[in-house]
N, C-alpha and C positions, 0 to 999 in steps of 0.2 A: 149848482143852482144859478139861475140867472137873476140878476137884480133888475127890476123894471123901474123906470121912472128916474133913474139917476143919469143916464145918457153917457157916462164915461166908462162903463164896464160892459164887456161883452162875454166874459167868462169868469166864473167864480169856481174855484176848486177848494175843496175842504182838505186841509193837511192837519192831521192830528190835533184837532182842537181849535185851529184858527183859520180864518177865511182869507184866501189870496185872490185879489182882484187884478185882472190884466187890463190895463187901459187901452182904449180904442185907438189912441194916437200912435201907438207902436205899430199897429197893423197898417195905418196910413203911411207911415215912414217906410216900412218894409215894401209895401206895394209900389210906392212912388220910386224908390231906389231900384226896384226890379225893372219897372217900365223904363226908367232912365238908362239903365245899363243895356237893355235890349235895343233901345233906340240908338244909343251910341255905337254899339256893335254893327247895327244895320247901316248906319251912315258910313262907318269906316270901311266895311268889307263890300258893300254893294254899290253905294252911290259914287265912290271915288274911283273905282277900278274901271278903266276904259280900254277898249281894244286899240292897238296901234293904227294910226291912219296910213293910207297908201295913196298912190297917185291915181287920179281919175280924169276922165273927160266928160263934161256935161253935154248932153245932146240938146239941151234947151238954149243955153247961152254960150256954148263952146268954150267954157272955162277949162283950163288944164292946170292941175296942181293937186294939193293934198285935199282929201275929202274931210268932211265933218260928220260926227254922229249926232243924231237927235233922238231924244226919248219919245216913244209913242205915248199917247195919253195926255192927261192934263195935270200940271203941278198943283193947281188949285183944288182939283178933285182929290189928289193924293193927300194934301194937307187937311182937307175936310174929313177924309176917311181916317186919318191918323188920330183924330179926336176919338174915334171908336176903337182905336189901337189895332186890333187884329186885322180887320179888313184893309186898313191903311198899309200895314206891313205887306200883305199879300199883293195889293195893288202896286206898291212900290217895287216889289220883286218882279212882278210881271213887266212893269215899265222898263226896268233895267235889263231884263233878259231880252227885250224886244226893241233894241236900238235899231235905227234905220240910217242908212247912208244918205247924206244930202250934199248938194253943191253949196259951198260957202258963199258963193256969189248971188245965186238966185233962189236957193232953197229947194230946187227940183230934185226928185228922186230918180230921174231918167239919166243914169250914169253908165259909163263904160270903164271898167277897170283897166288901167294901163300896166304893162309889164315892165 
């Protein structure tokens, strides 16, 4: 049976003559801890891992040296979507899987890989 109007109970179960009321704050703590654990795993396994850099030559500014990786998309949009949780996780995974090589000097994507 549900108790209406009390605000702290979401489930009432009848056990051999007495009523057990499960408080709503337990569900909040379980939900928050689950979201925090998934977000922490996301940060550890997806955001930190980067492919190794290699030597490039930029066609725009003639820079020669190690390349840099840049994430496609917007960090602001990712943080905004993380409020909605699931779309933010998918957008963040898409951003991390679609890194692009850029010149550290000018930011151009017109690069030649040097052997």
